[in-house]
C-alpha positions as a printed Julia matrix, in Angstrom:
462×3 Matrix{Float64}:
   0.15    0.35    0.29
   1.64    3.26   -0.76
   1.78    5.84    1.67
  -0.97    8.2     1.59
   0.45   10.65    4.68
   0.33   14.22    4.47
   2.1    17.08    6.43
  -1.41   18.3     7.63
  -5.01   16.96    6.91
  -6.77   17.65    3.63
  -9.71   19.61    4.29
 -11.6    22.08    1.99
 -13.72   24.24    4.02
 -17.18   24.91    2.19
 -16.85   21.69    0.21
 -20.31   20.43   -1.21
 -19.51   17.12   -2.03
 -17.9    14.55    0.0
 -14.23   14.5     1.03
 -13.05   10.32    1.02
  -9.69    9.79    3.45
  -8.01    6.3     3.79
  -9.93    6.16    6.65
 -13.31    6.77    5.29
 -16.19    4.24    4.55
 -16.37    3.83    0.66
 -13.2     4.77   -0.16
 -11.32    1.32   -1.09
 -14.55    1.25   -3.96
 -13.88    4.54   -4.83
 -10.72    4.49   -5.58
 -11.16    1.39   -7.73
 -10.78    1.9   -11.66
 -11.78   -0.49  -14.66
  -8.34   -2.24  -14.93
  -7.45   -4.33  -12.19
  -4.11   -3.65  -12.81
  -4.32   -0.57  -11.11
  -3.93   -0.41   -7.34
  -3.39    3.41   -6.0
  -3.92    4.91   -2.92
  -4.62    8.69   -3.04
  -4.6    10.97    0.06
  -8.01   12.2    -0.63
 -10.62   11.68   -3.21
 -12.48   14.92   -3.5
 -16.21   14.0    -4.42
 -17.17   17.3    -6.3
 -20.81   18.23   -6.44
 -20.19   20.9    -8.98
 -17.51   22.89  -10.9
 -16.83   25.01   -7.32
 -15.74   21.98   -5.68
 -13.75   21.36   -8.31
 -11.66   24.54   -8.65
 -11.5    24.31   -5.0
  -9.71   20.42   -5.18
  -7.44   21.81   -7.62
  -6.21   25.45   -5.6
  -5.64   22.7    -2.79
  -3.6    19.99   -4.93
  -1.73   23.64   -6.19
  -1.19   25.19   -3.37
   0.32   21.83   -1.26
   2.39   20.41   -4.39
   0.43   17.35   -4.32
  -0.27   14.7    -7.31
  -3.55   15.2    -8.85
  -5.78   13.39  -11.14
  -9.11   13.46  -12.34
 -12.0    10.84  -12.49
 -14.38   10.81  -14.91
 -15.57    7.38  -15.87
 -12.4     5.32  -14.55
 -12.53    3.19  -17.61
  -8.68    4.44  -19.18
  -6.42    1.33  -19.1
  -3.47    3.68  -17.57
  -5.22    4.14  -14.93
  -4.87    8.12  -14.43
  -7.82    8.3   -13.04
  -6.18    7.18   -9.32
  -2.9     8.8    -8.19
  -0.83    7.36   -5.15
  -0.65   10.01   -2.47
  -2.23   12.94   -3.8
  -5.67   14.57   -4.3
  -8.48   12.73   -6.92
 -10.94   15.46   -8.24
 -13.46   12.6    -8.57
 -16.09   14.06  -11.2
 -18.49   11.04  -10.69
 -21.5    12.93   -8.85
 -21.55   15.17  -11.86
 -24.31   13.86  -13.64
 -26.62   16.6   -15.91
 -27.29   15.93  -19.19
 -29.72   18.91  -20.35
 -31.1    17.91  -24.32
 -32.36   20.94  -26.44
 -34.25   18.71  -29.35
 -34.93   21.44  -31.31
 -31.53   22.7   -31.43
 -29.95   19.46  -31.01
 -27.36   20.31  -28.22
 -26.65   18.84  -24.96
 -24.9    19.72  -22.33
 -23.5    17.0   -19.94
 -21.51   17.16  -17.06
 -17.86   15.82  -16.79
 -18.97   12.7   -14.57
 -21.79   11.25  -17.1
 -20.59    7.47  -18.67
 -22.19    7.07  -22.46
 -24.73    5.03  -21.25
 -26.18    7.41  -19.17
 -25.6    10.08  -22.14
 -26.97    7.74  -24.77
 -30.52    7.02  -22.61
 -30.77   10.77  -21.89
 -30.69   11.5   -25.93
 -32.35    8.69  -27.21
 -35.23   10.0   -25.6
 -35.66   12.85  -28.33
 -33.9    10.28  -31.21
 -30.81   11.99  -31.11
 -27.18   10.79  -30.35
 -23.44   11.22  -31.04
 -20.6     9.26  -31.89
 -19.92    7.64  -28.01
 -18.17    4.9   -26.6
 -17.89    1.52  -27.67
 -18.56    0.45  -23.79
 -21.48    2.12  -22.53
 -19.24    2.18  -19.06
 -17.0     4.82  -20.54
 -16.9     7.82  -19.23
 -17.7    11.13  -21.48
 -14.83   13.15  -20.41
 -11.69   11.01  -21.4
 -13.46    9.74  -24.51
 -13.96   13.35  -26.07
 -10.85   15.0   -24.71
  -9.08   11.99  -26.48
 -10.95   13.27  -29.54
 -13.7    10.44  -29.42
 -13.65    7.81  -31.6
 -17.09    5.2   -31.54
 -19.12    3.5   -33.51
 -20.48    6.36  -35.52
 -17.19    7.88  -36.46
 -17.66    7.31  -39.93
 -20.7     9.31  -40.46
 -20.37   11.67  -37.89
 -17.08   12.13  -36.79
 -15.19   12.05  -33.73
 -16.97   13.27  -30.38
 -14.85   16.43  -30.41
 -15.83   16.89  -33.99
 -19.16   17.54  -32.68
 -18.45   20.16  -29.14
 -19.74   23.15  -29.32
 -18.9    24.48  -25.87
 -16.58   23.28  -23.2
 -16.59   24.74  -19.49
 -13.22   24.35  -17.75
 -11.35   24.71  -14.31
  -7.87   25.59  -15.41
  -4.46   24.6   -13.31
  -5.33   27.75  -11.79
  -8.57   26.73  -10.38
 -10.07   29.25  -12.44
 -13.4    28.41  -14.27
 -13.24   29.82  -17.86
 -15.37   29.03  -21.45
 -13.53   27.52  -24.29
 -15.44   27.51  -28.01
 -14.89   28.68  -31.13
 -15.11   32.15  -30.38
 -13.63   31.8   -26.13
 -10.37   30.66  -25.34
  -9.71   29.26  -29.15
  -6.55   28.25  -28.9
  -8.01   26.32  -25.61
 -10.98   25.0   -27.64
  -8.12   23.8   -30.11
  -6.15   21.75  -28.01
  -9.04   19.83  -25.88
 -10.63   18.44  -29.02
  -7.76   15.72  -28.93
  -5.56   16.58  -26.7
  -6.51   14.86  -23.49
  -6.9    15.93  -19.7
  -3.39   18.38  -20.44
  -4.82   21.81  -20.1
  -7.2    21.38  -17.57
 -11.03   19.88  -15.9
 -13.81   20.09  -18.48
 -16.75   20.38  -15.96
 -19.48   20.23  -18.41
 -19.43   19.55  -22.33
 -21.96   21.27  -24.74
 -22.0    18.71  -27.65
 -23.73   19.26  -31.35
 -26.54   15.7   -32.16
 -27.74   13.93  -34.87
 -30.92   12.29  -35.57
 -30.51    8.71  -34.88
 -33.16    5.68  -33.46
 -34.21    4.81  -31.24
 -34.34    1.87  -33.37
 -31.31    1.47  -35.38
 -30.27   -1.48  -37.95
 -27.3    -2.67  -35.97
 -25.87   -6.32  -34.64
 -22.82   -8.49  -34.92
 -21.85  -11.06  -37.81
 -20.14  -13.76  -36.37
 -17.61  -16.26  -38.5
 -15.12  -19.17  -37.16
 -11.62  -17.98  -36.94
 -10.49  -20.33  -40.22
 -12.11  -18.03  -42.27
  -9.78  -15.49  -41.17
  -7.99  -14.45  -43.93
 -10.5   -14.31  -46.51
 -13.01  -13.06  -44.7
 -10.73   -9.71  -43.97
  -9.67   -9.38  -47.32
 -13.43   -8.92  -48.15
 -14.04   -6.56  -44.94
 -11.08   -4.22  -46.57
 -12.73   -4.33  -49.86
 -16.11   -4.05  -48.81
 -15.23   -0.96  -46.02
 -12.61    0.97  -49.16
 -16.46    0.94  -51.29
 -19.15    1.82  -48.4
 -20.59    4.58  -47.98
 -20.7     6.61  -44.51
 -23.76    5.02  -43.54
 -21.81    1.77  -43.05
 -20.18    2.22  -39.72
 -18.91   -0.55  -37.1
 -15.7    -2.47  -37.22
 -14.46   -6.46  -37.12
 -13.03   -8.23  -33.87
 -11.09  -11.06  -32.86
 -12.68  -12.39  -29.73
 -13.39  -15.59  -27.85
 -16.83  -17.43  -28.39
 -19.35  -16.63  -25.11
 -20.4   -19.31  -23.55
 -23.96  -17.92  -24.09
 -27.27  -19.74  -25.71
 -27.34  -18.03  -28.69
 -23.49  -19.6   -29.36
 -23.53  -23.7   -30.51
 -22.11  -25.58  -28.0
 -19.01  -26.5   -29.81
 -18.34  -23.0   -30.78
 -18.39  -21.84  -27.29
 -15.15  -20.93  -26.22
 -13.06  -21.17  -29.46
 -11.58  -18.0   -31.21
 -14.19  -16.31  -33.5
 -14.28  -13.1   -35.81
 -17.22  -10.91  -34.81
 -18.37   -8.3   -37.45
 -19.91   -4.94  -35.75
 -22.61   -3.4   -37.54
 -24.3    -0.38  -37.5
 -25.88    1.63  -40.4
 -26.24    5.49  -39.49
 -29.24    6.04  -41.88
 -32.74    4.88  -42.67
 -33.56    2.07  -42.06
 -34.97    0.57  -45.51
 -31.67    1.37  -46.71
 -29.65   -0.98  -44.18
 -30.64   -4.42  -45.47
 -29.32   -3.72  -48.84
 -25.93   -1.77  -47.11
 -24.75   -4.71  -45.62
 -26.0    -7.29  -47.86
 -22.78   -8.22  -49.55
 -21.16   -8.73  -45.76
 -24.21  -10.67  -44.45
 -23.84  -13.06  -47.57
 -20.03  -13.3   -47.62
 -19.96  -17.12  -45.8
 -22.52  -16.91  -44.65
 -21.78  -16.23  -41.3
 -22.09  -18.77  -38.57
 -24.36  -16.97  -36.71
 -26.0   -13.63  -37.69
 -27.36  -11.21  -34.7
 -28.04   -8.0   -36.87
 -31.49   -6.39  -37.44
 -33.58   -3.67  -36.36
 -32.78   -2.98  -32.76
 -32.34   -0.19  -30.32
 -29.81    2.14  -30.46
 -29.2     1.77  -26.84
 -28.68   -1.75  -27.25
 -26.08   -2.04  -29.81
 -24.4     0.73  -27.87
 -23.71   -1.88  -25.0
 -22.82   -4.67  -27.5
 -19.3    -5.18  -25.77
 -20.28   -4.61  -22.19
 -20.78   -8.17  -21.35
 -17.25   -9.31  -22.81
 -15.46   -6.34  -20.87
 -15.66   -6.5   -17.44
 -14.75   -4.16  -14.75
 -12.01   -5.24  -12.7
 -10.19   -7.69  -15.12
  -6.66   -7.26  -15.56
  -6.08   -5.06  -18.83
  -2.39   -4.22  -21.0
  -3.85   -2.38  -24.27
  -1.69   -0.65  -27.03
  -2.64    0.4   -30.74
  -1.47    1.33  -34.22
  -2.68    2.98  -37.06
  -2.06    1.52  -40.35
  -1.07    2.89  -43.92
  -3.13    0.19  -45.0
  -4.46   -3.87  -45.5
  -2.58   -5.41  -47.9
  -2.51   -9.39  -47.71
   0.84  -10.04  -45.98
  -0.62   -7.58  -43.16
  -3.95   -9.94  -42.7
  -2.16  -12.64  -43.14
   0.32  -11.98  -40.43
  -3.06  -10.31  -37.99
  -5.18  -13.05  -38.65
  -2.08  -15.83  -37.62
  -1.88  -14.29  -34.15
  -5.28  -12.55  -33.87
  -6.51  -15.75  -33.73
  -4.37  -17.63  -31.36
  -4.97  -15.58  -28.24
  -4.01  -16.6   -24.71
  -7.12  -15.36  -23.06
 -10.44  -15.63  -23.97
 -11.36  -12.13  -22.67
  -8.9   -10.82  -24.77
  -9.99   -8.82  -28.35
  -8.18   -7.32  -31.11
 -10.26   -4.5   -32.94
  -9.83   -3.82  -36.64
 -11.68   -0.15  -36.72
 -12.02    1.46  -40.53
 -11.34    5.12  -41.37
 -12.42    7.24  -43.62
 -16.02    9.17  -43.79
 -16.88   12.06  -42.17
 -13.66   12.0   -39.83
 -10.99   12.1   -43.05
 -13.42   14.81  -44.27
 -12.08   17.4   -41.37
  -9.37   19.36  -41.98
  -6.4    18.4   -40.27
  -5.62   21.78  -38.68
  -8.72   22.15  -37.02
  -8.12   19.97  -33.88
  -5.02   19.02  -31.78
  -6.01   14.99  -32.94
  -3.03   13.59  -34.93
  -3.85   11.34  -37.42
  -7.2    11.66  -40.03
  -6.39   10.3   -42.74
  -5.44    6.8   -41.69
  -7.32    3.94  -43.27
  -7.26    1.42  -40.38
  -7.1     2.27  -36.6
  -5.82   -1.29  -34.73
  -6.6    -1.66  -31.19
  -5.29   -4.79  -28.75
  -6.93   -5.15  -25.6
  -5.63   -8.03  -23.59
  -7.81   -9.14  -20.53
  -7.21  -11.66  -18.06
  -8.55  -12.37  -14.79
  -5.49  -13.93  -12.75
  -2.41  -11.63  -12.0
  -0.59  -14.86  -12.44
  -0.81  -14.31  -16.01
   0.32  -10.98  -16.61
   3.75  -11.74  -17.99
   2.23  -14.14  -20.77
  -0.56  -11.8   -21.75
   1.52   -8.6   -22.3
   3.91  -11.05  -23.92
   1.7   -11.8   -26.46
   0.21   -8.26  -27.14
   3.9    -6.87  -27.13
   4.52   -9.59  -29.99
   1.33   -9.47  -32.35
   2.29   -5.26  -32.03
   5.27   -5.7   -33.03
   4.77   -8.42  -35.91
   1.98   -5.66  -37.28
   4.58   -2.81  -36.69
   5.66   -2.25  -40.85
   2.51   -1.05  -41.76
   2.15    1.66  -39.0
   1.54    5.2   -39.61
   4.24    5.78  -36.98
   0.96    7.54  -35.25
  -1.51    6.52  -32.76
  -4.7     6.98  -30.9
  -3.93    7.84  -27.34
  -6.98    6.69  -25.78
  -6.18    3.0   -27.15
  -2.99    2.69  -25.47
  -1.29    2.08  -21.92
   1.95    4.09  -20.45
   4.17    3.79  -23.53
   6.5     6.71  -22.68
   6.72    9.9   -23.96
   8.06    9.75  -27.24
   4.78    7.42  -27.93
   2.7    10.82  -26.88
   5.2    12.72  -29.28
   4.79   10.56  -32.37
   1.34   10.31  -31.82
   0.7    14.35  -32.63
   3.46   14.65  -34.97
   6.05   17.32  -34.38
   4.49   20.25  -35.68
   1.11   19.62  -33.48
   3.17   18.5   -30.44
   4.83   21.81  -30.37
   2.05   23.79  -30.48
   0.6    21.9   -27.73
   3.34   22.43  -25.99
   3.3    26.11  -26.15
  -0.51   25.68  -25.09
   0.56   23.43  -22.09
   3.18   26.18  -21.25
   0.09   28.88  -21.25
  -2.49   27.32  -19.8
  -0.93   24.31  -17.13
   2.8    25.76  -17.0
   3.78   23.6   -13.92
   2.23   20.27  -15.54
  -0.35   20.12  -12.33
  -2.47   17.72  -14.92
   0.14   15.07  -15.93
  -1.66   12.29  -14.81
  -2.44   11.45  -18.53
  -0.83   11.06  -22.07
   1.42   14.29  -21.2
   2.44   16.72  -22.81
   5.39   18.56  -20.96
   5.08   22.71  -20.71
   7.12   23.98  -24.0
  10.64   25.43  -22.93
């Protein structure tokens, strides 16, 4: 256990939320995050009731020279939501979601998860690109750019961000938008939590749902080489409305899976049509007729159900080790390399997701936001997950081996929300030298002391 002691008690007069110290009831539960490998002991968990509480906690950490972390959804694999012997600014009580259906906008506070966000917006048949697991927090995903199933049609979450309410490293409350603090607004859209704590996001919404064509097609692993070739060619010709991805997974022990297939490696193709239902069947017909799939679970379904497709396969508290890369393409040699390793996982909970690029994401000018890679045709995400810490070395070795095998086809960039702690060089490479230099200057302006460094960190410029 880390030493959580400090020279004086950590108190915040006038704080409206709850202050959890190591001896407080609920402290151990509150410090848990999605990744079970993370076991940190903060000196104080400040469960904020509003933005004023957030500002007070930030000022206390700065004044005392303490480590500071920000807990939104706690889903990031690095576990950066919690810190040892410091202050956790806990946003989980900030749950307001206010939808303006006429304007197709929403104001959502920083502790909201995508499941909660989607539930509120779907009451009006509205949505925006959201997390691929409903338990993911909107804050970390949006600030990291915000990849999700709908991105080919509606862009990243950050492309739909209208305004952000921010607490700065100085404990001040400011607004960032296209007309206010425009430099900060640019950096928040893909630069992560480096420049402040966003207590509320104002986001533009789109008409979709409550019923969509979605679901999953499941194929045997033995068809992996030809399936991925077909999927590559299919997605290169597909309209923006055809969304989804391909995943190497293990068939779950569920009733809808034939008993001989349960526990065996399979390939799932997630399908989501971001358009009128009457066009969906024809759009996905080539993919559904390829094979055909061993299991076809596609059809009209609630958008909310589609957003929860992966929840059951990603239980909270497992050991997690992730990595990722953008690819320059998927030539046959790359496909053969990926399939040969991805269909032989060492843990049944591991998944490897192949996310197609293009569409709306690629049409946003690269200089418009801080995000560092818009034109890659594919994004590859390795999610190793296992229950027993004794198996850690074996699983990490597997993840690193498959990532290394795929390096010849990578762009050198990476979507930072998809990786663990891989060092500052990886962060710099994610943005490229020009953007990283601009981000460093922005960091120096808004957080010169690097108070917000529990993240994929951008250090202040010289």
